[in-house]
C-alpha positions in Angstrom: 47.4 -45.1 -41.9 45.2 -46.9 -39.6 42.5 -44.9 -37.8 41.1 -46.5 -34.7 37.8 -44.9 -33.7 36.3 -47.6 -31.6 37.6 -49.6 -28.6 39.0 -52.8 -29.8 37.7 -54.7 -26.8 34.1 -53.5 -26.5 33.5 -51.3 -29.7 32.7 -48.1 -27.7 33.6 -45.0 -29.7 36.9 -43.8 -28.3 37.3 -40.2 -27.0 40.4 -38.0 -27.2 41.8 -37.4 -23.7 45.0 -35.2 -24.2 47.4 -37.3 -26.3 45.4 -40.5 -25.6 42.3 -42.2 -26.9 40.3 -43.5 -24.0 37.3 -45.9 -23.8 34.6 -44.2 -21.7 32.7 -47.6 -21.1 33.2 -48.4 -17.5 32.4 -52.0 -18.0 34.6 -52.6 -20.8 36.5 -55.7 -20.2 40.0 -54.2 -20.6 39.1 -51.1 -18.5 37.7 -53.5 -15.8 41.0 -55.3 -15.4 42.8 -52.0 -15.1 40.2 -50.6 -12.5 40.4 -53.8 -10.5 44.2 -53.6 -10.4 44.2 -50.0 -9.5 41.8 -50.7 -6.7 44.0 -53.7 -5.4 47.0 -51.5 -5.6 45.5 -48.5 -3.9 44.6 -50.7 -1.1 48.0 -52.5 -1.1 46.5 -55.9 -1.8 49.8 -57.4 -3.2 48.5 -60.9 -3.5 46.1 -59.8 -6.2 48.1 -59.3 -9.4 47.5 -58.9 -13.2 47.4 -62.7 -13.9 44.9 -63.3 -11.2 42.7 -60.3 -12.2 42.6 -61.4 -15.8 41.7 -65.0 -14.9 38.9 -63.7 -12.6 37.6 -61.7 -15.4 37.9 -64.2 -18.1 36.3 -66.8 -16.1 33.4 -64.4 -15.4 33.9 -64.5 -11.7 34.3 -60.7 -11.5 32.2 -58.3 -13.7 33.0 -55.2 -11.3 35.2 -54.3 -8.4 32.7 -55.1 -5.7 32.4 -58.7 -7.2 36.0 -59.4 -5.8 34.4 -59.2 -2.3 31.8 -62.0 -3.2 34.6 -64.4 -4.2 34.4 -67.8 -2.5 37.4 -70.2 -1.7 35.6 -72.9 -4.1 35.8 -70.5 -7.0 39.3 -69.5 -6.4 40.9 -73.0 -6.1 39.3 -73.9 -9.4 41.7 -71.2 -11.1 45.0 -72.3 -12.5 48.0 -72.1 -10.3 45.9 -71.2 -7.3 46.2 -73.7 -4.4 44.3 -73.3 -1.1 47.2 -71.3 0.5 47.0 -68.6 -2.2 43.3 -68.6 -2.2 43.3 -68.0 1.5 45.8 -65.2 1.1 43.6 -63.5 -1.6 40.5 -63.8 0.7 42.3 -62.4 3.7 43.6 -59.5 1.8 40.1 -58.8 0.6 38.6 -59.2 4.2 41.3 -56.7 5.4 39.9 -54.1 3.1 36.0 -54.6 4.1 36.4 -51.6 6.1 38.0 -48.2 5.3 37.8 -44.6 5.7 36.1 -42.4 2.8 39.2 -40.9 1.6 40.9 -44.2 1.0 37.7 -45.4 -0.8 37.5 -42.4 -2.9 41.2 -42.7 -3.9 40.9 -46.3 -4.7 37.8 -45.8 -7.0 40.4 -44.3 -9.6 38.2 -41.4 -10.6 40.0 -39.4 -13.4 42.4 -36.8 -12.0 41.6 -37.6 -8.4 44.6 -39.0 -6.6 45.1 -39.6 -2.7 45.6 -35.9 -1.9 42.4 -34.6 -3.5 40.6 -37.7 -2.2 41.5 -36.8 1.3 40.4 -33.1 0.5 37.1 -34.0 -0.8 36.4 -36.7 1.9 37.0 -34.1 4.5 34.4 -31.9 3.0 31.9 -34.5 2.0 32.3 -36.8 5.2 30.0 -39.7 4.5 29.4 -42.1 1.6 25.8 -41.2 1.6 26.6 -37.5 1.1 29.1 -38.6 -1.6 26.3 -40.5 -3.3 24.1 -37.4 -3.1 26.5 -34.9 -4.8 25.1 -33.0 -7.8 26.4 -30.2 -10.0 24.8 -27.8 -7.6 27.6 -28.8 -5.0 30.2 -27.3 -7.3 30.7 -24.1 -5.2 31.2 -26.1 -2.0 33.8 -28.4 -3.7 35.7 -25.4 -5.4 36.0 -23.9 -1.9 38.5 -26.5 -1.0 42.1 -25.5 -1.6 43.6 -26.7 -4.8 40.1 -27.6 -6.2 39.0 -26.1 -9.5 35.8 -26.5 -11.3 37.2 -29.1 -13.7 38.2 -31.3 -10.9 35.0 -30.8 -9.0 33.0 -31.7 -12.0 35.3 -34.8 -12.6 34.5 -35.8 -9.0 30.7 -35.4 -9.5 30.6 -37.1 -12.9 32.9 -39.9 -11.8 30.7 -40.6 -8.9 27.4 -40.4 -11.1 29.0 -42.7 -13.7 29.9 -45.3 -10.9 26.6 -44.8 -9.0 25.5 -48.4 -9.3 28.9 -49.8 -8.3 29.2 -47.3 -5.3 25.8 -48.3 -4.1 26.9 -52.0 -4.4 30.0 -51.1 -2.4 27.9 -49.5 0.3 26.1 -52.8 0.8 29.4 -54.9 1.2 32.1 -52.5 2.7 32.1 -50.5 5.7 33.0 -46.8 4.6 33.8 -44.8 7.7 33.2 -41.1 7.7 36.1 -38.7 7.9 35.9 -36.7 11.1 
């Protein structure tokens, strides 16, 4: 019987999450691929699939999701099976998502346990990306007042945002995240 205790990709100690062992290292290469794919699918960027994401990560062109928005035509055409037409398509899809409402942004971040409906409810309460970045545990009461939100989910939102603080700050420099009225 083999017991796996560490992530095969980054060596982080795995934690049990229900029936699954999960790596909690947000910059783990295998988590990175999945979070980028989740982001692209949530924003309906069909031109950015698994193979491309793996190539981008393996080539070191993308070390986090915001890096997608820094990609240049010259970099993309260097990739295998990536002609100018495909590269243009990828860049156009990224450009089309440079502006989005806060609920869409929150949903695409892939915070544990927070799907589109909860993202919309949270965004309606939080309103702006600045207010989202300022969330602390003392905001729990305000968040659990939202219908369908319990303490666990509110804490998951807050810790998910805190764990991704650097990435969210990076996003706030590149994207336009519109407040939810």
